[in-house]
C-alpha positions as CSV (number, residue, x, y, z in Angstrom):
1,M,-16.7,10.0,35.3
2,R,-13.3,10.0,35.8
3,F,-10.5,7.6,35.7
4,G,-7.2,8.4,37.8
5,R,-6.9,12.1,36.4
6,Y,-8.6,11.6,33.6
7,K,-12.2,12.9,32.6
8,L,-14.3,11.2,30.3
9,L,-15.5,12.8,27.4
10,A,-17.1,10.2,24.9
11,K,-16.6,6.6,23.8
12,L,-14.6,5.5,21.0
13,G,-14.6,2.3,20.7
14,K,-15.0,-1.1,22.3
15,G,-13.0,-4.1,21.8
16,S,-11.7,-7.2,23.5
17,M,-9.6,-6.0,25.5
18,G,-11.8,-3.4,27.1
19,I,-13.2,0.4,26.3
20,V,-11.6,3.3,24.4
21,Y,-12.5,6.8,25.7
22,K,-12.0,10.1,24.8
23,A,-10.7,11.8,28.0
24,H,-9.4,15.1,29.3
25,D,-6.1,15.2,31.0
26,P,-6.2,18.4,33.0
27,N,-2.9,18.6,34.2
28,I,-1.8,19.6,30.4
29,D,-5.4,20.6,29.5
30,R,-5.4,18.9,26.3
31,P,-7.4,15.3,25.1
32,I,-6.0,12.1,25.4
33,A,-7.4,8.4,24.4
34,L,-7.9,6.9,27.6
35,K,-8.2,2.6,26.8
36,V,-10.1,0.9,30.2
37,M,-8.9,-2.8,30.5
38,R,-12.2,-5.0,31.3
39,Q,-12.2,-6.3,34.9
40,D,-12.2,-9.8,33.9
41,R,-9.3,-9.6,32.1
42,V,-7.9,-8.7,35.7
43,T,-7.3,-12.0,36.9
44,S,-4.5,-11.7,38.9
45,Q,-1.9,-9.2,41.0
46,D,0.5,-10.8,38.5
47,F,-1.3,-9.8,35.5
48,V,-1.9,-6.3,36.5
49,Q,2.3,-6.1,37.7
50,R,2.9,-7.2,34.1
51,F,0.4,-4.5,32.7
52,L,2.2,-1.9,34.3
53,K,5.5,-3.2,33.0
54,E,4.7,-3.6,30.2
55,A,3.0,-0.1,29.5
56,R,6.1,1.8,31.1
57,A,8.2,-0.1,28.4
58,I,5.5,0.4,25.3
59,G,5.5,4.4,27.0
60,K,9.2,4.3,25.7
61,L,8.6,4.2,22.4
62,S,8.9,7.6,20.6
63,H,8.4,6.9,16.7
64,P,6.2,9.2,14.1
65,N,4.8,5.9,13.3
66,I,3.1,5.0,16.7
67,V,0.6,6.5,18.7
68,S,2.6,7.8,22.0
69,V,1.9,6.1,25.5
70,Y,2.0,8.9,28.5
71,D,0.6,7.4,31.4
72,A,-0.7,3.7,32.7
73,G,-2.3,3.0,35.9
74,Q,-5.1,1.6,37.9
75,D,-8.5,3.1,39.5
76,R,-11.8,1.5,41.1
77,G,-9.9,-2.4,40.1
78,A,-9.8,-1.5,36.6
79,L,-6.4,-0.7,34.7
80,F,-5.9,1.7,31.7
81,I,-3.7,3.2,29.3
82,A,-3.7,7.2,28.8
83,M,-2.6,7.3,24.8
84,E,-2.4,9.7,21.6
85,F,-5.5,11.1,20.5
86,L,-6.0,10.6,17.0
87,V,-7.9,11.9,14.4
88,G,-8.3,9.9,11.4
89,K,-9.7,6.4,10.5
90,S,-8.3,3.0,11.0
91,L,-7.6,1.2,7.9
92,E,-10.2,-1.7,8.5
93,E,-12.5,1.5,7.9
94,I,-10.8,3.1,4.9
95,I,-10.8,-0.2,3.2
96,K,-14.4,-0.8,3.6
97,N,-15.0,2.2,1.6
98,K,-12.7,2.1,-1.1
99,R,-9.5,0.2,-2.4
100,L,-6.3,1.8,-2.4
101,G,-4.0,2.8,-5.0
102,P,-0.5,0.9,-5.8
103,H,1.4,4.2,-4.6
104,D,-0.7,4.6,-1.4
105,I,-0.8,1.0,-0.3
106,V,3.3,0.5,-0.5
107,K,3.5,4.0,1.2
108,V,1.3,2.9,4.5
109,G,3.3,-0.9,4.0
110,V,6.6,1.3,4.3
111,Q,5.2,3.4,7.3
112,V,4.3,0.0,8.6
113,A,7.4,-1.5,8.1
114,E,9.9,1.3,9.7
115,A,7.8,1.4,13.0
116,L,7.5,-2.0,13.4
117,D,11.8,-2.0,12.7
118,Y,12.2,0.7,15.2
119,A,10.2,-1.2,18.1
120,H,11.4,-4.3,17.4
121,Q,15.0,-3.4,18.2
122,Q,13.3,-2.2,21.3
123,G,12.4,-5.6,22.2
124,I,9.2,-5.0,21.7
125,V,6.7,-7.5,19.0
126,H,3.2,-5.8,18.5
127,R,1.6,-9.6,17.6
128,D,-1.5,-8.1,16.6
129,I,-0.6,-6.1,13.4
130,K,-4.3,-5.6,11.7
131,P,-6.0,-2.7,9.9
132,S,-8.0,-2.0,13.1
133,N,-4.8,-1.3,14.8
134,I,-3.2,1.1,11.9
135,I,-5.0,4.7,11.7
136,L,-4.2,6.8,8.9
137,T,-4.7,10.9,9.7
138,P,-5.8,13.2,7.5
139,D,-2.4,14.1,5.9
140,D,-2.0,10.3,5.4
141,Q,0.4,9.5,8.3
142,V,0.5,6.1,9.7
143,K,-0.3,5.6,13.2
144,I,-0.1,2.0,15.0
145,T,-2.1,1.4,17.8
146,D,-2.1,-1.2,20.9
147,F,1.5,-1.9,20.8
148,G,1.8,-4.7,23.1
149,I,-1.5,-5.1,24.1
150,A,-1.6,-8.3,23.3
151,R,1.2,-9.5,25.0
152,I,-0.4,-8.6,28.3
153,E,-1.9,-12.0,28.7
154,D,-2.4,-14.3,32.2
155,P,-1.0,-17.2,31.7
156,S,-3.3,-18.7,34.3
157,A,-6.2,-17.6,32.5
158,T,-4.9,-19.6,28.9
159,Q,-7.7,-22.3,29.8
160,Q,-10.3,-20.3,30.4
161,T,-10.0,-18.4,27.2
162,Q,-13.2,-18.8,25.0
163,A,-13.5,-18.9,21.1
164,G,-12.9,-15.5,19.9
165,Q,-10.6,-14.3,22.3
166,I,-8.2,-16.2,21.3
167,L,-4.1,-13.9,21.6
168,G,-4.2,-12.5,18.2
169,T,-6.7,-12.2,15.4
170,P,-7.5,-15.2,13.6
171,A,-6.9,-14.1,9.6
172,Y,-3.8,-11.9,10.5
173,M,-2.2,-14.5,12.7
174,S,1.2,-16.0,11.6
175,P,1.4,-20.2,11.4
176,E,4.0,-19.9,14.5
177,Q,1.1,-17.9,16.5
178,V,-1.4,-20.6,15.5
179,K,1.3,-23.5,16.4
180,G,1.5,-21.6,19.8
181,A,5.1,-21.6,19.0
182,P,7.3,-18.8,20.0
183,V,6.9,-15.2,18.1
184,D,9.3,-12.9,17.0
185,C,9.7,-10.2,14.7
186,R,9.2,-11.8,12.0
187,T,5.5,-12.6,13.1
188,D,4.6,-8.8,12.9
189,L,6.0,-9.2,9.3
190,F,3.8,-11.9,8.5
191,S,0.6,-9.8,9.6
192,L,2.3,-7.3,7.7
193,G,2.2,-8.9,4.6
194,V,-1.2,-10.3,5.2
195,I,-2.8,-6.8,5.2
196,L,-0.5,-5.7,1.8
197,Y,-2.2,-9.0,0.3
198,E,-5.5,-7.8,1.5
199,L,-5.5,-4.0,-0.1
200,I,-3.9,-5.2,-3.5
201,T,-6.4,-8.2,-4.0
202,G,-9.3,-7.1,-2.1
203,N,-9.4,-10.3,-0.2
204,R,-8.1,-11.4,2.5
205,P,-5.1,-14.4,1.6
206,F,-6.1,-17.0,4.5
207,T,-9.7,-17.5,4.8
208,G,-12.6,-20.2,6.3
209,D,-15.8,-20.6,8.0
210,S,-14.6,-20.5,11.2
211,I,-11.6,-19.5,13.1
212,A,-10.1,-24.0,12.8
213,A,-10.5,-23.6,9.1
214,I,-8.3,-20.1,9.0
215,F,-6.0,-21.5,10.8
216,S,-5.7,-24.6,8.7
217,A,-5.6,-22.1,5.7
218,I,-2.8,-20.4,7.7
219,L,-0.9,-23.5,8.1
220,L,-1.4,-25.0,5.1
221,E,-2.7,-23.5,2.6
222,D,-0.9,-20.8,0.1
223,P,-2.7,-18.1,-0.9
224,A,-4.3,-17.1,-4.3
225,K,-1.0,-16.6,-6.4
226,L,-1.3,-12.5,-6.8
227,E,-2.7,-10.8,-10.9
228,V,0.4,-11.5,-13.2
229,S,1.9,-8.5,-14.6
230,D,4.8,-7.9,-17.1
231,S,5.4,-4.8,-15.5
232,P,8.8,-5.2,-13.2
233,M,7.6,-2.7,-11.0
234,R,4.5,-5.0,-10.4
235,Q,6.4,-8.1,-10.4
236,S,9.0,-6.5,-7.4
237,L,5.5,-5.9,-5.4
238,N,4.6,-9.2,-5.6
239,E,7.7,-10.4,-4.7
240,I,7.5,-8.6,-1.6
241,V,4.3,-9.7,-0.6
242,V,4.9,-13.7,-1.2
243,K,7.9,-13.7,0.8
244,S,6.5,-11.9,3.8
245,L,3.6,-14.1,4.0
246,N,6.3,-17.8,3.8
247,K,5.5,-20.1,6.2
248,S,9.2,-20.3,7.6
249,P,10.3,-17.2,9.6
250,E,13.8,-18.2,8.3
251,K,12.5,-17.7,4.5
252,R,10.5,-14.3,5.7
253,F,12.0,-10.6,5.5
254,Q,14.3,-10.6,8.8
255,S,13.6,-7.4,10.1
256,G,11.2,-4.8,9.6
257,I,14.2,-2.0,7.7
258,E,14.6,-5.6,5.3
259,M,11.2,-5.4,4.4
260,A,10.8,-1.7,4.1
261,N,13.7,-1.0,1.7
262,P,12.2,-2.8,-1.4
263,L,9.2,-1.0,-0.7
264,K,10.9,2.5,-0.7
265,K,12.4,1.3,-4.1
266,Y,9.1,0.2,-5.5
267,L,8.5,3.9,-4.4
268,Q,11.4,5.7,-5.8
269,R,11.1,4.1,-9.1
270,R,7.6,5.1,-9.6
271,Q,8.2,8.4,-8.5
272,S,11.2,8.9,-10.9
273,D,8.8,7.3,-13.9
274,T,6.2,9.7,-13.4
275,V,8.1,13.5,-13.0
276,A,7.7,15.3,-15.8
277,M,9.4,16.6,-18.0
278,P,7.6,20.0,-19.0
279,Q,10.1,21.3,-21.4
280,R,10.0,17.9,-23.1
281,P,6.8,18.0,-24.8
282,P,7.3,22.0,-26.4
283,K,11.3,21.0,-27.6
284,K,9.8,17.7,-29.5
285,K,6.7,19.9,-31.5
286,H,9.6,22.9,-31.9
287,R,11.4,20.2,-33.8
288,L,9.2,19.0,-35.7
289,G,8.2,22.3,-36.6
290,L,11.7,23.3,-37.6
291,M,11.8,19.8,-39.6
292,A,8.7,21.0,-41.5
293,A,9.8,24.5,-42.4
294,I,13.0,22.8,-43.6
295,A,10.7,20.2,-45.6
296,M,9.2,23.1,-47.0
297,I,12.6,24.8,-48.6
298,L,13.8,21.6,-49.9
299,L,10.5,21.3,-51.7
300,S,10.6,23.5,-52.9
301,L,14.0,23.5,-54.6
302,I,13.6,20.0,-55.4
303,G,10.4,19.7,-56.5
304,G,11.5,17.0,-59.5
305,A,13.2,15.2,-57.1
306,V,11.0,14.6,-54.6
307,L,8.4,13.4,-57.3
308,Y,11.1,10.5,-58.0
309,M,11.8,9.7,-54.5
310,T,7.6,9.5,-53.8
311,S,7.4,7.1,-57.0
312,E,9.7,4.7,-55.4
313,Q,8.6,5.1,-51.2
314,P,6.7,1.8,-51.7
315,M,9.6,-0.3,-53.0
316,V,11.6,1.3,-49.3
317,A,8.5,0.3,-47.2
318,N,8.2,-3.2,-48.2
319,S,11.9,-4.0,-47.9
320,P,13.1,-6.3,-45.7
321,T,15.5,-4.3,-44.0
322,T,12.7,-1.9,-42.9
323,A,10.2,-2.6,-39.7
324,I,6.8,-2.6,-40.4
325,Q,5.6,0.1,-38.9
326,A,1.8,1.1,-36.2
327,L,1.2,4.9,-35.5
328,L,-0.1,4.7,-32.2
329,K,-2.9,7.7,-31.6
330,V,-2.8,8.1,-27.6
331,K,-5.6,10.3,-26.2
332,S,-7.0,10.3,-22.6
333,D,-9.4,12.0,-20.2
334,P,-8.4,14.5,-19.0
335,T,-5.9,15.2,-21.3
336,G,-2.3,15.9,-20.7
337,A,-1.7,13.0,-18.9
338,Q,2.2,11.6,-19.2
339,V,2.6,8.3,-21.0
340,F,5.1,6.3,-20.6
341,L,6.3,3.4,-23.2
342,D,7.6,0.0,-21.8
343,G,9.1,2.3,-18.4
344,S,10.2,5.5,-20.3
345,F,8.5,8.9,-20.8
346,K,7.2,9.7,-24.4
347,G,5.2,12.8,-23.9
348,Q,1.4,13.8,-22.8
349,T,-1.9,12.9,-24.2
350,P,-3.2,14.0,-27.0
351,L,0.0,12.1,-28.3
352,E,1.0,10.0,-31.8
353,F,3.9,8.1,-32.2
354,A,5.3,5.3,-34.7
355,L,6.1,1.9,-33.3
356,P,7.3,-1.6,-35.1
357,L,5.4,-3.9,-34.4
358,G,4.8,-6.0,-31.3
359,K,3.6,-6.1,-27.2
360,Y,4.3,-2.8,-25.3
361,E,3.6,-2.2,-21.8
362,V,1.9,1.3,-21.7
363,R,1.4,3.3,-18.8
364,L,-0.6,6.8,-18.4
365,S,-0.1,9.0,-15.1
366,S,-2.0,12.1,-14.0
367,H,-2.0,14.0,-10.5
368,N,-5.2,13.2,-8.1
369,Y,-5.8,10.2,-10.6
370,Y,-5.3,6.6,-10.1
371,E,-2.6,5.2,-13.1
372,W,-3.4,3.4,-15.6
373,E,-1.3,0.6,-17.2
374,S,-2.2,-2.4,-19.8
375,Q,-0.5,-4.4,-22.2
376,L,-0.6,-3.5,-26.1
377,Q,-0.2,-5.8,-28.9
378,L,0.3,-4.2,-32.3
379,N,-0.5,-6.7,-34.9
380,K,-1.2,-4.4,-38.2
381,E,0.3,-1.3,-39.8
382,G,-1.6,1.6,-40.0
383,E,-2.9,3.6,-37.1
384,T,-4.0,2.1,-33.5
385,P,-5.9,4.5,-31.9
386,L,-5.9,4.4,-27.7
387,F,-8.6,6.0,-25.3
388,V,-7.9,6.0,-21.8
389,K,-10.6,7.3,-19.0
390,L,-8.4,8.0,-15.7
391,V,-10.8,8.0,-12.8
392,P,-10.2,10.8,-9.9
393,M,-8.8,9.5,-6.3
394,D,-11.6,10.9,-4.8
395,E,-13.8,8.1,-6.4
396,K,-14.3,4.6,-4.5
397,S,-14.2,2.6,-7.6
398,V,-11.3,2.5,-9.3
399,E,-12.8,0.6,-12.1
400,L,-10.8,1.5,-15.4
401,E,-12.4,2.1,-18.8
402,E,-10.4,1.5,-21.9
403,K,-12.2,2.1,-25.5
404,P,-10.6,3.0,-29.2
405,K,-12.0,6.7,-30.7
């Protein structure tokens, strides 16, 4: 079967607007994705003209994170759009099978925000940003699909719209969309905020048993608070999401780049924190060895003095001018994980170091494993063992285990 010059090869999916096929373009001998609109959505000649005009506008978009549109036309009463054929999975499919780590979530957010900023500068608002419209390729590149499709709606058909066929997808709609008010770029950024919230928590911020209940939540309710953390990085991510979900467009990010910048800062800080310093642990061990050798020489020369000092040591330890310390012994599976204490790199596991009593933020990082982060309270002097089992990124669960060893 053919539409225009395109030969249909396989059905890829079906949505409220139409069916998507894998097709072949004989002119350039390459596969494409062909979206064929449902004929019952073509309600007037005015709709056809606006469809073709909108498709031409979308076709001018050229951005690495936006699916390219090659062609649009009409054949046998059906409208179609020829688009870039992608190999990958939708974000909707991905989050059904696993939870993404914070680093991957922010990488998705940056790419979507920058793509939206580019489209908004061209005067195009997506209006239906949701996980199923975000594709991740095998090399983790984001591709946004269906740009402008939600805008192609016949005003004369508004009263005929059935439940479930409203403009936009309820759970990801902005308050202004729910109210039927004019929308702009900030609507897309609200929808992106909903997605980031869902990726972080595993739950949507606005839920209900019906479309009316979801709309009520979007308009009147605040989403459940994100997990409280003393980590400045986690707090900054929470603040980005909370700002994007503000009911008032004026209090949200005003552009895609304004939202992308703090997300990129989060990534840059995280990358700088996890940059390994391969020479540091060996140098530390070398210094310790050198110090031990010097100590042995001194001991052999002034044994009597050392004995005297040893007898006085308990008084020094209990002196009010000396802080009581605990010895933190950190081990991990796998070994060699980088250890950060309050954001500062300390070395690689197995590792032990003395600390004054108090509260600390401990983070372990290892390539191809999810990061582990927790608050640690040291209440007594002496040894405090900490064993962390890191979870490989290819596992579906990110449940982490902490136990003394």
